[in-house]
C-alpha positions as CSV (number, residue, x, y, z in Angstrom):
1,M,-64.0,-32.7,64.1
2,A,-63.9,-31.4,67.7
3,V,-60.9,-32.0,69.9
4,S,-61.5,-33.4,73.3
5,K,-60.9,-31.5,76.5
6,R,-58.3,-34.1,77.5
7,A,-56.4,-33.5,74.2
8,I,-56.3,-29.7,74.9
9,E,-55.2,-30.3,78.5
10,K,-52.4,-32.6,77.3
11,H,-51.3,-29.9,74.8
12,I,-51.2,-27.3,77.6
13,A,-49.2,-29.6,79.8
14,N,-46.6,-30.2,77.1
15,R,-46.2,-26.5,76.4
16,R,-45.9,-25.7,80.1
17,A,-43.2,-28.4,80.4
18,K,-41.2,-26.5,77.8
19,G,-41.4,-23.3,79.8
20,V,-44.1,-21.6,77.7
21,S,-46.1,-19.1,79.8
22,D,-49.9,-19.4,80.0
23,P,-50.8,-16.2,78.0
24,V,-48.6,-17.5,75.1
25,I,-50.2,-21.0,75.3
26,I,-53.7,-19.4,75.0
27,A,-52.6,-17.4,72.0
28,E,-51.0,-20.4,70.4
29,L,-54.1,-22.5,70.9
30,M,-56.2,-19.7,69.3
31,K,-53.8,-19.5,66.3
32,S,-53.4,-23.3,65.9
33,P,-54.4,-24.7,62.5
34,G,-56.9,-27.5,62.0
35,A,-59.2,-29.1,64.5
36,L,-57.3,-27.8,67.6
37,G,-57.6,-24.2,66.7
38,N,-61.2,-24.6,65.5
39,S,-62.2,-26.2,68.8
40,V,-60.6,-23.5,70.9
41,N,-62.0,-20.7,68.8
42,G,-65.4,-22.4,68.8
43,F,-65.4,-22.5,72.6
44,M,-64.5,-18.8,72.7
45,L,-67.1,-17.7,70.2
46,D,-69.8,-19.6,72.2
47,A,-68.6,-17.8,75.3
48,K,-68.8,-14.4,73.6
49,K,-72.4,-15.1,72.4
50,A,-73.3,-16.0,76.0
51,G,-72.0,-12.5,77.0
52,L,-68.9,-13.9,78.7
53,N,-65.2,-12.9,78.3
54,P,-63.9,-15.5,75.9
55,T,-60.3,-15.7,77.0
56,Q,-61.1,-15.5,80.7
57,E,-63.7,-18.2,80.4
58,F,-61.3,-20.5,78.5
59,A,-58.6,-19.9,81.1
60,K,-61.0,-20.7,83.9
61,V,-62.0,-24.0,82.4
62,F,-58.5,-25.2,81.7
63,G,-56.8,-23.7,84.8
64,L,-54.8,-21.1,82.9
65,N,-53.6,-17.6,84.0
66,T,-54.3,-14.8,81.5
67,K,-52.2,-12.2,83.4
68,P,-48.6,-11.5,82.3
69,T,-45.9,-13.5,84.1
70,Q,-44.3,-11.6,86.9
71,T,-40.5,-12.0,87.2
72,A,-37.9,-10.3,89.2
73,K,-35.2,-11.1,86.7
74,K,-34.3,-8.2,84.3
75,G,-34.8,-9.1,80.7
76,G,-31.9,-9.5,78.4
77,F,-31.2,-7.7,75.1
78,L,-32.8,-10.4,73.0
79,D,-35.9,-10.3,75.1
80,K,-36.2,-6.5,74.6
81,V,-35.6,-6.8,70.9
82,G,-38.3,-9.5,70.7
83,S,-40.7,-7.3,72.7
84,V,-39.9,-4.2,70.5
85,I,-40.6,-6.1,67.3
86,T,-43.9,-7.6,68.6
87,S,-45.1,-4.3,70.0
88,F,-44.3,-2.3,66.9
89,G,-46.0,-4.8,64.6
90,D,-49.1,-4.8,66.9
91,G,-49.3,-1.0,66.9
92,L,-48.9,-0.9,63.1
93,K,-51.6,-3.6,62.6
94,E,-54.0,-1.8,65.0
95,S,-53.6,1.6,63.2
96,V,-55.0,0.1,59.9
97,G,-56.7,-3.0,61.1
98,G,-60.1,-1.4,60.5
99,I,-59.6,-2.0,56.8
100,K,-59.3,-5.8,57.4
101,Q,-62.3,-5.7,59.8
102,A,-64.4,-4.0,57.2
103,D,-63.5,-6.6,54.6
104,L,-64.4,-9.4,57.0
105,Y,-67.6,-7.7,58.0
106,L,-68.7,-7.5,54.4
107,K,-67.7,-11.1,53.9
108,D,-69.8,-12.2,56.8
109,K,-72.8,-10.2,55.6
110,V,-72.5,-11.9,52.1
111,S,-72.3,-15.3,53.8
112,Q,-75.4,-14.5,55.9
113,G,-77.3,-13.7,52.7
114,I,-76.2,-16.9,51.0
115,N,-77.2,-18.9,54.1
116,A,-80.6,-17.2,54.1
117,V,-81.3,-18.0,50.4
118,T,-80.1,-21.6,50.6
119,G,-81.7,-22.2,54.0
120,R,-78.4,-23.9,55.1
121,N,-75.3,-22.8,56.9
122,I,-72.9,-23.4,54.1
123,A,-70.9,-20.2,54.4
124,P,-69.1,-19.2,57.7
125,T,-70.4,-15.9,59.2
126,D,-67.9,-15.6,62.1
127,N,-64.8,-14.4,60.1
128,L,-64.8,-11.0,61.9
129,D,-65.2,-12.6,65.3
130,K,-62.3,-15.0,64.7
131,Y,-60.1,-12.1,63.5
132,N,-60.9,-10.1,66.6
133,L,-60.2,-13.1,68.8
134,G,-56.9,-13.6,67.0
135,R,-56.0,-9.9,67.7
136,K,-56.8,-10.4,71.3
137,A,-54.4,-13.3,71.4
138,E,-51.7,-11.2,69.7
139,D,-52.2,-8.5,72.3
140,M,-51.8,-11.1,75.1
141,V,-48.5,-12.2,73.5
142,R,-47.3,-8.5,73.3
143,T,-48.1,-7.9,77.0
144,E,-46.4,-11.2,78.0
145,Y,-43.2,-10.3,76.0
146,R,-43.1,-6.9,77.6
147,A,-43.3,-8.5,81.1
148,K,-40.6,-11.0,80.2
149,A,-38.4,-8.2,79.0
150,G,-39.0,-6.2,82.2
151,L,-40.6,-3.3,80.3
152,K,-43.2,-1.2,82.1
153,G,-45.2,1.9,81.4
154,T,-46.3,3.3,78.1
155,D,-45.5,0.9,75.2
156,L,-43.5,3.4,73.0
157,S,-42.8,0.7,70.4
158,K,-46.5,0.1,69.9
159,L,-47.0,3.8,69.8
160,G,-44.3,4.0,67.1
161,G,-46.1,1.4,65.1
162,E,-49.4,3.3,65.4
163,I,-47.7,6.5,64.3
164,T,-46.1,4.8,61.3
165,G,-49.4,3.5,60.2
166,T,-51.1,6.9,60.7
167,V,-48.4,9.2,59.1
168,P,-49.5,8.7,55.5
169,I,-53.0,10.0,56.3
170,M,-52.0,12.8,58.6
171,M,-49.3,14.2,56.2
172,G,-52.1,15.3,53.9
173,G,-52.8,18.3,56.2
174,G,-49.6,20.0,55.2
175,T,-48.2,22.6,57.6
176,M,-50.1,25.3,59.6
177,G,-50.5,28.7,57.9
178,A,-50.0,32.1,59.5
179,G,-52.6,33.7,61.7
180,A,-55.9,32.6,63.2
181,K,-57.4,31.9,59.8
182,G,-54.5,29.7,58.8
183,A,-54.6,27.8,62.1
184,A,-58.4,27.2,61.8
185,K,-58.0,25.9,58.2
186,F,-55.2,23.6,59.4
187,M,-57.2,22.4,62.3
188,G,-60.1,21.6,60.0
189,K,-58.0,19.5,57.7
190,E,-56.4,17.7,60.6
191,A,-59.8,17.0,62.1
192,V,-61.0,15.3,58.8
193,L,-57.8,13.4,58.6
194,G,-58.0,12.4,62.2
195,A,-61.6,11.1,61.7
196,T,-60.4,9.1,58.7
197,S,-57.6,7.6,60.8
198,G,-60.1,6.6,63.4
199,A,-62.3,5.0,60.8
200,I,-59.5,2.6,59.7
201,R,-58.3,1.9,63.2
202,E,-59.3,-1.5,64.7
203,A,-62.5,-1.5,66.8
204,D,-64.4,-4.0,68.7
205,N,-67.7,-2.9,67.3
206,A,-69.5,0.0,65.5
207,K,-69.8,2.0,68.7
208,H,-66.1,1.7,69.3
209,R,-65.4,2.8,65.8
210,A,-67.6,5.9,66.1
211,Q,-65.7,6.8,69.3
212,N,-62.4,6.4,67.5
213,M,-63.5,8.7,64.6
214,A,-64.8,11.4,67.0
215,L,-61.7,11.2,69.3
216,E,-59.2,11.1,66.5
217,G,-61.0,14.0,64.7
218,I,-60.5,16.1,67.8
219,G,-57.0,14.6,68.3
220,G,-56.1,15.4,64.7
221,A,-57.1,19.1,65.1
222,V,-55.6,19.6,68.5
223,G,-52.7,17.3,67.9
224,G,-52.0,19.0,64.6
225,V,-51.5,22.3,66.3
226,A,-50.1,21.3,69.7
227,G,-48.2,18.4,68.2
228,E,-46.6,20.6,65.5
229,K,-45.4,23.1,68.1
230,L,-45.0,21.0,71.3
231,V,-45.5,17.2,71.0
232,A,-43.3,16.5,68.0
233,P,-39.9,17.6,69.4
234,V,-40.5,15.8,72.7
235,T,-41.8,12.6,71.0
236,R,-38.9,12.5,68.5
237,K,-36.3,13.2,71.2
238,V,-37.7,10.6,73.7
239,G,-38.0,7.9,71.0
240,S,-34.6,8.7,69.5
241,T,-32.9,8.6,73.0
242,I,-34.4,5.2,73.8
243,A,-33.4,3.8,70.5
244,R,-29.9,5.2,70.6
245,R,-29.3,3.9,74.1
246,A,-30.3,0.4,72.9
247,A,-28.1,0.8,69.8
248,N,-25.1,2.0,71.9
249,K,-25.3,-0.9,74.3
250,S,-25.6,-3.5,71.5
251,G,-22.6,-2.1,69.6
252,A,-24.9,-1.1,66.7
253,T,-23.6,2.5,66.9
254,A,-20.0,1.5,66.6
255,R,-20.8,-0.8,63.6
256,S,-22.8,2.1,62.0
257,A,-19.8,4.4,62.4
258,E,-17.5,2.0,60.8
259,Q,-19.9,1.4,57.9
260,L,-20.4,5.1,57.5
261,V,-16.7,5.8,57.2
262,D,-15.9,2.8,55.0
263,D,-18.8,3.6,52.6
264,A,-17.6,7.2,52.4
265,I,-14.1,6.1,51.6
266,R,-15.4,3.8,48.8
267,T,-17.6,6.6,47.5
268,T,-14.9,9.2,47.4
269,N,-12.2,6.8,46.2
270,I,-9.8,8.5,48.6
271,E,-6.9,6.5,50.1
272,V,-7.1,6.8,53.9
273,P,-4.3,5.4,56.1
274,P,-5.4,3.0,58.8
275,A,-4.7,5.5,61.6
276,A,-6.7,8.2,59.9
277,R,-9.6,5.8,59.3
278,Q,-9.7,4.7,62.9
279,Q,-9.8,8.3,64.1
280,M,-12.7,9.1,61.7
281,V,-14.6,6.0,63.0
282,K,-14.1,7.2,66.6
283,E,-15.3,10.7,65.8
284,A,-18.3,9.4,63.8
285,E,-19.3,7.1,66.6
286,Q,-19.3,10.1,69.1
287,F,-21.6,12.0,66.7
288,L,-23.9,9.1,66.2
289,K,-24.1,8.4,70.0
290,K,-25.4,12.0,70.3
291,G,-28.0,11.4,67.6
292,K,-26.1,13.5,65.0
293,A,-25.7,12.3,61.4
294,V,-22.4,13.0,59.6
295,D,-22.0,13.7,55.9
296,G,-19.7,10.7,55.3
297,P,-18.0,11.8,52.0
298,A,-17.5,15.4,53.3
299,F,-16.0,13.9,56.5
300,V,-13.5,11.9,54.4
301,R,-12.6,15.0,52.3
302,K,-12.1,17.2,55.3
303,N,-9.9,14.5,56.9
304,L,-7.7,14.5,53.7
305,L,-7.4,18.2,53.7
306,D,-6.6,18.3,57.4
307,R,-3.8,15.8,56.9
308,H,-2.2,18.2,54.5
309,G,-2.8,21.3,56.6
310,I,-5.4,22.8,54.4
311,K,-8.7,24.4,55.5
312,G,-11.4,23.8,52.8
313,T,-14.5,25.9,52.1
314,Q,-18.0,24.6,52.6
315,G,-18.4,24.0,48.8
316,Q,-15.1,22.2,48.6
317,I,-15.8,19.8,51.5
318,T,-19.4,19.0,50.6
319,R,-19.0,19.2,46.8
320,D,-22.5,20.6,46.8
321,P,-23.0,22.2,43.3
322,A,-25.2,25.0,44.6
323,V,-22.8,25.9,47.4
324,W,-19.9,25.7,45.1
325,T,-21.5,28.1,42.6
326,D,-22.4,30.6,45.3
327,E,-18.9,30.5,46.7
328,H,-17.3,31.2,43.3
329,E,-19.7,34.0,42.5
330,L,-19.0,35.5,45.9
331,A,-15.3,35.2,45.4
332,K,-15.4,37.6,42.5
333,R,-16.8,40.5,44.6
334,G,-14.0,42.5,46.2
335,A,-10.3,42.0,46.5
336,N,-10.5,41.5,50.3
337,N,-13.2,38.8,50.0
338,P,-12.1,35.9,52.2
339,L,-13.3,33.4,49.6
340,N,-11.2,35.1,46.9
341,S,-8.2,34.9,49.2
342,K,-9.0,31.3,50.0
343,H,-9.1,30.3,46.3
344,I,-5.8,32.1,45.6
345,E,-4.3,30.4,48.6
346,N,-5.5,27.0,47.4
347,H,-3.4,27.2,44.2
348,Q,-0.4,28.2,46.3
349,Q,-1.0,25.3,48.7
350,L,-1.2,22.7,45.8
351,D,2.0,24.1,44.4
352,E,3.7,23.8,47.8
353,L,2.4,20.2,48.2
354,M,4.1,19.2,44.9
355,Q,7.3,21.1,45.8
356,G,7.3,19.5,49.2
357,L,7.2,16.1,47.6
358,V,10.1,17.1,45.3
359,R,12.1,18.2,48.4
360,D,11.3,14.9,50.2
361,T,12.7,12.8,47.4
362,G,16.1,14.3,48.2
363,A,16.5,15.7,44.7
364,A,19.2,18.4,44.3
365,P,17.7,21.9,44.4
366,T,18.8,22.7,40.8
367,E,17.3,22.8,37.3
368,S,16.2,19.7,35.6
369,Y,19.1,19.9,33.0
370,E,21.7,19.9,35.8
371,R,20.0,16.9,37.5
372,I,20.0,14.9,34.3
373,S,23.6,15.9,33.6
374,S,24.6,14.7,37.1
375,T,22.7,11.4,36.5
376,F,24.5,10.9,33.2
377,K,27.8,11.3,35.1
378,T,26.7,8.7,37.6
379,L,25.7,6.3,34.9
380,K,29.0,6.9,33.0
381,G,30.9,6.3,36.3
382,A,29.0,3.0,36.7
383,D,30.1,1.9,33.2
384,E,33.7,2.9,33.9
385,A,33.6,0.8,37.1
386,A,32.2,-2.1,35.1
387,Q,35.0,-1.7,32.5
388,N,37.6,-1.6,35.3
389,K,36.2,-4.7,36.8
390,V,36.4,-6.5,33.4
391,G,40.0,-5.4,33.0
392,E,40.9,-6.6,36.5
393,L,39.3,-10.0,35.9
394,Y,41.1,-10.5,32.6
395,D,44.4,-9.5,34.2
396,K,43.8,-12.0,36.9
397,A,43.0,-14.8,34.4
398,K,46.1,-14.0,32.3
399,S,48.3,-14.2,35.4
400,L,47.5,-17.8,36.3
401,S,50.0,-20.6,35.6
402,G,47.2,-22.8,34.3
403,N,47.3,-20.7,31.1
404,D,50.5,-22.7,30.1
405,A,48.7,-26.1,30.3
406,Q,48.8,-27.7,26.9
407,L,45.6,-28.8,25.0
408,N,45.4,-31.4,22.2
409,H,44.9,-29.0,19.3
410,L,44.7,-31.7,16.7
411,R,41.9,-33.4,18.6
412,F,40.1,-30.1,18.9
413,I,40.4,-29.4,15.1
414,N,39.3,-32.9,14.1
415,N,36.2,-32.7,16.4
416,A,35.3,-29.2,15.3
417,T,35.7,-30.0,11.6
418,K,33.6,-33.1,11.9
419,D,30.7,-31.2,13.6
420,L,30.9,-28.4,11.0
421,E,30.8,-31.0,8.1
422,D,27.9,-32.8,9.8
423,N,26.0,-29.5,9.9
424,M,27.2,-28.5,6.4
425,L,28.7,-25.3,7.9
426,G,32.4,-25.8,7.0
427,S,32.3,-23.1,4.2
428,F,31.0,-20.5,6.7
429,V,34.1,-20.3,8.8
430,K,35.9,-17.2,7.5
431,G,38.4,-14.5,8.2
432,D,40.5,-14.4,11.3
433,T,38.8,-17.5,12.7
434,M,39.7,-19.6,9.6
435,K,43.3,-18.2,9.6
436,A,43.8,-19.2,13.2
437,L,42.5,-22.8,12.7
438,K,44.6,-23.2,9.5
439,G,47.7,-22.0,11.4
440,M,47.2,-24.6,14.1
441,F,46.9,-27.4,11.5
442,D,49.7,-26.4,9.2
443,D,52.3,-25.7,11.8
444,P,53.8,-29.1,13.1
445,D,55.4,-27.3,16.0
446,F,52.3,-25.5,17.1
447,V,51.4,-25.8,20.8
448,L,47.8,-24.9,21.9
449,T,47.9,-23.7,25.5
450,H,44.9,-22.6,27.6
451,G,46.1,-19.0,27.2
452,K,46.1,-19.3,23.4
453,S,42.6,-20.9,23.5
454,E,41.4,-17.7,25.2
455,E,42.9,-15.6,22.4
456,L,41.0,-17.7,19.9
457,I,37.8,-17.2,21.9
458,K,38.3,-13.4,21.7
459,I,38.7,-13.7,17.9
460,I,35.5,-15.7,17.7
461,N,33.5,-13.3,20.0
462,A,34.7,-10.3,18.0
463,R,33.4,-12.0,14.8
464,L,30.1,-12.9,16.5
465,R,29.5,-9.2,17.3
466,A,30.3,-8.2,13.8
467,T,28.4,-10.7,11.7
468,T,24.6,-11.0,11.2
469,D,24.9,-14.1,9.0
470,G,23.0,-16.8,10.9
471,S,25.0,-19.7,9.3
472,E,28.3,-18.1,10.2
473,R,27.2,-17.4,13.8
474,Q,26.1,-21.1,14.1
475,A,29.6,-22.3,12.7
476,L,31.4,-20.0,15.2
477,G,29.3,-21.4,18.0
478,I,30.3,-25.0,17.1
479,I,34.0,-24.0,17.2
480,K,33.6,-22.3,20.6
481,D,31.8,-25.3,22.0
482,N,34.5,-27.8,20.8
483,L,37.2,-25.6,22.2
484,S,35.5,-25.5,25.6
485,K,35.1,-29.3,25.5
486,E,38.8,-29.7,24.7
487,V,39.6,-27.7,27.9
488,D,37.3,-30.0,29.9
489,R,39.0,-33.1,28.4
490,S,42.4,-31.8,29.3
491,I,41.3,-31.1,32.9
492,D,40.1,-34.7,33.2
493,E,43.3,-36.1,31.7
494,M,45.5,-34.1,34.1
495,T,43.6,-34.9,37.2
496,G,45.9,-35.3,40.2
497,L,48.8,-33.5,38.5
498,I,50.5,-30.6,40.2
499,G,49.3,-27.2,39.0
500,N,45.8,-28.4,38.0
501,G,43.8,-27.5,41.2
502,P,41.3,-24.6,41.4
503,S,43.2,-23.0,44.3
504,D,46.8,-23.2,43.0
505,G,46.5,-21.3,39.7
506,G,46.2,-24.5,37.7
507,L,44.1,-25.2,34.6
508,I,40.8,-25.3,36.5
509,A,41.4,-22.0,38.1
510,A,42.5,-20.5,34.8
511,K,39.3,-21.8,33.1
512,E,37.1,-20.3,35.8
513,A,38.9,-17.0,35.8
514,W,38.5,-16.6,32.1
515,Q,34.8,-17.5,32.3
516,E,34.3,-14.9,35.0
517,A,36.1,-12.2,33.0
518,R,34.1,-13.0,29.9
519,G,30.9,-13.0,31.9
520,A,31.6,-9.6,33.3
521,A,32.4,-8.3,29.8
522,R,29.3,-9.8,28.4
523,Q,27.2,-8.2,31.2
524,R,28.6,-4.8,30.5
525,F,27.8,-5.0,26.8
526,E,24.2,-6.3,27.6
527,D,23.7,-3.3,30.0
528,L,24.7,-0.9,27.4
529,E,22.3,-2.4,24.9
530,S,19.4,-2.8,27.3
531,V,19.7,0.5,29.2
532,P,19.4,3.3,26.6
533,M,20.0,6.0,29.1
534,L,23.3,4.3,30.2
535,K,24.4,4.1,26.5
536,A,23.5,7.7,26.0
537,A,25.6,8.7,29.0
538,V,28.6,6.6,27.8
539,E,28.4,8.1,24.3
540,D,28.2,11.6,25.7
541,V,24.8,12.5,24.3
542,E,23.5,15.9,25.4
543,P,21.1,15.5,28.4
544,D,18.7,18.2,27.4
545,K,16.2,15.8,25.7
546,A,16.9,12.9,28.0
547,L,13.9,13.6,30.3
548,N,11.2,13.1,27.6
549,K,13.1,10.4,25.7
550,F,14.2,8.1,28.5
551,L,11.7,8.9,31.3
552,I,8.4,10.6,30.4
553,N,8.1,8.5,27.2
554,G,10.6,5.8,28.1
555,N,10.1,2.1,28.0
556,V,9.0,0.7,31.4
557,G,11.7,-2.0,31.2
558,D,14.4,0.5,30.4
559,I,13.4,2.6,33.4
560,V,13.5,-0.4,35.7
561,R,17.0,-1.4,34.4
562,T,18.2,2.2,34.7
563,V,17.1,2.3,38.3
564,D,18.8,-1.1,38.9
565,V,22.1,0.2,37.5
566,L,21.9,3.3,39.6
567,K,21.2,1.3,42.8
568,N,24.5,-0.4,42.4
569,A,26.5,2.7,41.3
570,P,28.4,5.1,43.6
571,G,26.1,8.1,44.1
572,G,23.2,6.2,42.5
573,D,20.8,7.0,45.3
574,Q,21.2,10.7,44.7
575,A,20.7,10.1,40.9
576,I,17.5,8.2,41.5
577,A,16.2,11.0,43.8
578,D,17.1,13.6,41.1
579,L,15.1,11.6,38.5
580,Q,12.1,11.4,40.8
581,G,12.2,15.1,41.6
582,T,12.6,16.0,37.9
583,V,9.5,13.9,36.9
584,I,7.4,15.4,39.8
585,E,8.4,18.9,38.6
586,H,7.3,17.9,35.1
587,F,3.9,16.9,36.5
588,L,3.7,20.3,38.3
589,A,4.7,22.1,35.1
590,Q,1.9,20.4,33.2
591,A,-0.6,21.3,36.0
592,T,0.3,25.0,35.9
593,K,1.3,25.7,32.3
594,S,-1.9,27.5,31.4
595,N,-4.3,30.1,33.0
596,N,-1.6,32.3,34.4
597,G,-0.1,29.5,36.5
598,A,-3.3,28.5,38.2
599,F,-3.2,24.9,39.3
600,S,-5.2,22.6,37.1
601,P,-6.3,19.2,38.5
602,A,-7.1,18.1,35.0
603,G,-3.6,19.0,33.9
604,L,-2.1,17.1,36.8
605,N,-4.2,14.0,36.2
606,K,-3.4,14.1,32.5
607,A,0.3,14.2,33.1
608,I,0.3,11.4,35.7
609,N,-2.0,9.2,33.6
610,S,0.2,9.8,30.6
611,F,3.2,8.7,32.6
612,G,1.3,5.6,33.5
613,N,1.1,3.3,36.5
614,Q,3.9,1.0,35.4
615,R,6.4,3.8,35.0
616,M,5.3,5.2,38.4
617,R,6.0,1.9,40.0
618,A,9.3,1.6,38.2
619,L,10.6,5.0,39.4
620,F,8.8,5.8,42.6
621,T,8.3,4.2,46.0
622,P,4.8,3.1,47.1
623,E,4.8,5.9,49.7
624,Q,5.7,8.5,47.0
625,I,2.9,7.2,44.8
626,A,0.4,7.4,47.6
627,R,1.4,11.1,48.3
628,L,1.0,11.9,44.6
629,N,-2.5,10.3,44.6
630,D,-3.3,12.3,47.7
631,I,-2.3,15.5,46.0
632,K,-4.5,14.6,43.0
633,Q,-7.4,14.1,45.4
634,V,-6.7,17.4,47.2
635,A,-6.6,19.2,43.9
636,D,-9.9,17.7,42.8
637,I,-11.5,18.8,46.1
638,L,-10.1,22.3,46.0
639,V,-10.3,23.2,42.3
640,Q,-12.3,20.7,40.2
641,Q,-15.8,22.0,39.7
642,P,-18.4,19.5,40.7
643,L,-21.1,18.3,38.3
644,G,-24.1,20.5,38.4
645,A,-22.2,23.7,39.4
646,H,-22.8,26.6,37.1
647,V,-20.2,29.2,37.8
648,N,-20.2,32.4,35.7
649,H,-16.5,32.3,34.7
650,S,-16.9,35.6,32.7
651,N,-17.0,37.6,35.9
652,T,-20.3,39.3,35.0
653,G,-22.0,38.4,38.3
654,S,-21.7,41.9,39.9
655,V,-22.7,43.5,36.6
656,L,-25.9,41.4,36.6
657,I,-26.9,42.6,40.1
658,K,-26.6,46.2,39.0
659,Q,-28.6,45.5,35.9
660,L,-31.3,43.8,38.0
661,L,-31.5,46.8,40.4
662,G,-31.6,49.2,37.4
663,L,-34.5,47.3,35.7
664,V,-36.7,47.3,38.8
665,N,-37.8,50.9,38.2
666,V,-38.3,50.4,34.5
667,V,-40.4,47.3,34.9
668,G,-42.4,48.8,37.7
669,S,-43.8,51.4,35.3
670,I,-45.5,48.7,33.1
671,P,-49.3,48.8,33.5
672,R,-51.0,46.0,35.4
673,V,-48.1,43.6,35.7
674,G,-45.4,46.1,36.6
675,G,-45.8,46.0,40.3
676,M,-45.6,42.2,40.5
677,A,-42.7,41.9,38.1
678,S,-40.7,44.6,39.7
679,G,-41.3,43.0,43.1
680,L,-40.0,39.7,41.8
681,M,-36.9,41.4,40.3
682,L,-36.3,43.4,43.4
683,G,-36.4,40.2,45.4
684,A,-33.9,38.6,43.0
685,A,-31.6,41.6,43.2
686,N,-31.7,41.8,47.0
687,K,-31.1,38.1,47.2
688,A,-28.0,38.5,45.1
689,K,-26.9,41.4,47.3
690,D,-27.5,39.4,50.5
691,I,-25.5,36.4,49.3
692,S,-22.6,38.7,48.3
693,T,-22.0,40.0,51.8
694,L,-18.6,39.4,53.3
695,G,-20.1,37.7,56.3
696,T,-21.6,35.0,54.2
697,A,-18.3,34.6,52.3
698,A,-16.4,34.3,55.6
699,K,-18.8,31.6,56.8
700,M,-18.4,29.6,53.5
701,A,-14.6,29.9,53.7
702,N,-14.7,28.1,57.0
703,G,-15.8,24.8,55.7
704,Q,-17.2,22.2,58.1
705,V,-18.6,18.7,57.8
706,P,-22.5,19.0,57.7
707,I,-24.0,17.4,60.8
708,T,-27.7,16.8,61.1
709,K,-29.0,17.1,64.7
710,N,-31.4,14.7,66.3
711,S,-30.7,12.1,63.7
712,S,-31.6,8.5,64.2
713,L,-28.2,7.4,62.7
714,G,-26.4,5.0,65.0
715,L,-29.3,2.6,64.6
716,T,-29.5,-0.3,62.2
717,P,-32.4,-0.1,59.7
718,E,-34.0,-3.0,61.5
719,M,-33.9,-1.1,64.8
720,L,-35.3,2.0,63.2
721,E,-38.2,-0.1,62.0
722,M,-38.7,-1.7,65.4
723,M,-39.0,1.7,67.0
724,G,-41.1,3.3,64.3
725,L,-38.5,6.1,63.9
726,V,-38.1,7.4,60.4
727,Q,-35.1,9.7,59.7
728,N,-35.8,13.2,58.5
729,V,-39.6,13.0,59.4
730,S,-41.7,15.9,58.1
731,T,-43.0,18.3,60.7
732,T,-46.5,17.0,60.0
733,L,-45.6,13.9,62.0
734,P,-46.8,15.4,65.3
735,A,-50.3,15.8,64.0
736,A,-50.4,12.0,63.6
737,T,-48.9,11.8,67.1
738,G,-51.7,13.9,68.5
739,A,-54.4,11.9,66.8
740,A,-52.9,8.6,67.9
741,M,-52.5,9.7,71.5
742,S,-56.1,11.0,71.6
743,G,-57.4,7.7,70.2
744,Q,-55.7,5.6,72.9
């Protein structure tokens, strides 16, 4: 069903009212689904058959302007991004659109055959024409978007799209061989590939396609040579510069730098302080702004080594197995080899890092035995102080006048006896406790004072510590409870009487003083039982086995309580520092106990892992733990062999070189194959000699972070796609560039 001219004019008016430009309106109408699009395309197809320009004729009828909108206003970032995306897509589609055109061409021919056989127009035969009109519409939109964004001159984004579509074909030519013959062969391949590229490029008709094939065939040959040597560097540099500038202005480079550093930190699992991270991000951003890619993990490793004043080798920083292998083979050749000296120095540096941590704990510069002995003295002093405090509290309690306050001993005995009988525990009251109770009951003149009640409590507590009989312990608890209640009843009965207040030494003060004294005594006994190292110190156990028993293999809770006791003891801070230093020296001893004292990361890791995270947190501060983790990471970087490295640890590398050189003459005498085989072996021997030079060793010893020049890093993946820039593009790319430029 055809759409009226009035309906089309109404649609145009509505779109203009919304600020849509005329070229975009024309493109929208051509792409519209249903009757509207069919009517517009039908009009244009009729105009084409009449030999007229379809879009110009349509614009003339409806009063539209096909030229791009002219504006003095500079386009914003989003306008430019939209233009870049549109242009790149248009260029990509144009580079391979010939495939779609060929498909539609065949489809139209089949439809023409069907219509001829049936005598009716039942199959559409204008599919190719409609596609070509649609592509014209898209090109109008591309041009309009460029004008809106304020972009002029060569459309590099479209060129990028064309290059991207052409690269897969042109890469088949390989690289140019040496000499005139190699150049001719290369040009021939590129000519064929260029012609193929021209065949699949969009064309208005068969004549246009033939021109594309001829021009791109020439372009492929010429571009393959000129582009490889001249065009490629310029094209890549110009494209990268434009893209980088856009990325820098949009903040994409800064975000890429942050992502590069954070990804590297996660990959390496190296703890990086905020200030160090910020510095790395800043440096990475500067590299990326210049189009240089940074090896992120190597960057983080080098930063860690720099923070500890260590200069790593190339193999250590990159962890590249091949470089690591070469370095260690080189290090075995000559006593003055800088790599050999570097590796020896690394072990000394790791030892010094551990010793520096010991010094920073504040540990006394003595042997472990002396440190543990000193800690035992501190612990014993803490217990003596606790004992003295208990004695002072008991003396204070005994001195109060409230101790003479009388309690109702018969009421206490009756209540206690009743509770014991109710619980069927009367027969379990024995020994001194039974004797004391019987004495109260039998003596008619007996007076139970608060002071005597405390003596009874001491008797009961002593029995509680001695017996393991559950029933007896329960019976003793009932007696203590009733005695405490009798004291409380007496306090209530004597309320208001002189000598009963908490501040005048009365019964209340006496009760509280005795409770405080008993609490202090109980706490001391609990400390002795719950802190094995404290008990060992009090019992004068020899400290020689204390390190392994109480720290290295000690219970985590025991270590926590030991540290708590020391924190409150005179000289306790020094004792804690001594324990920290002693444990760190234990780690160092485990890391260097084999291989003639060489530092072993595996040994260090095993010792720390065996000690465990919980013990670490119990004994060390978070800062000390972070430094230990740093040293573990440094040791792994400097010493731990990366996966894939194959170092000849038997020190036979130099012998092998001599053997290779010696075999060259022997193999060379073998008929037919001798010349070739000896040549290969001579090459291998010379290669081995070359790599063993001190100059190479010195270069490897001066480790740097690998930086790739002219990188496209600093751009988001989306922006790379927009610009048609592919990182690490093969040198065959310029051939495609030459072909694409010749085909314009």
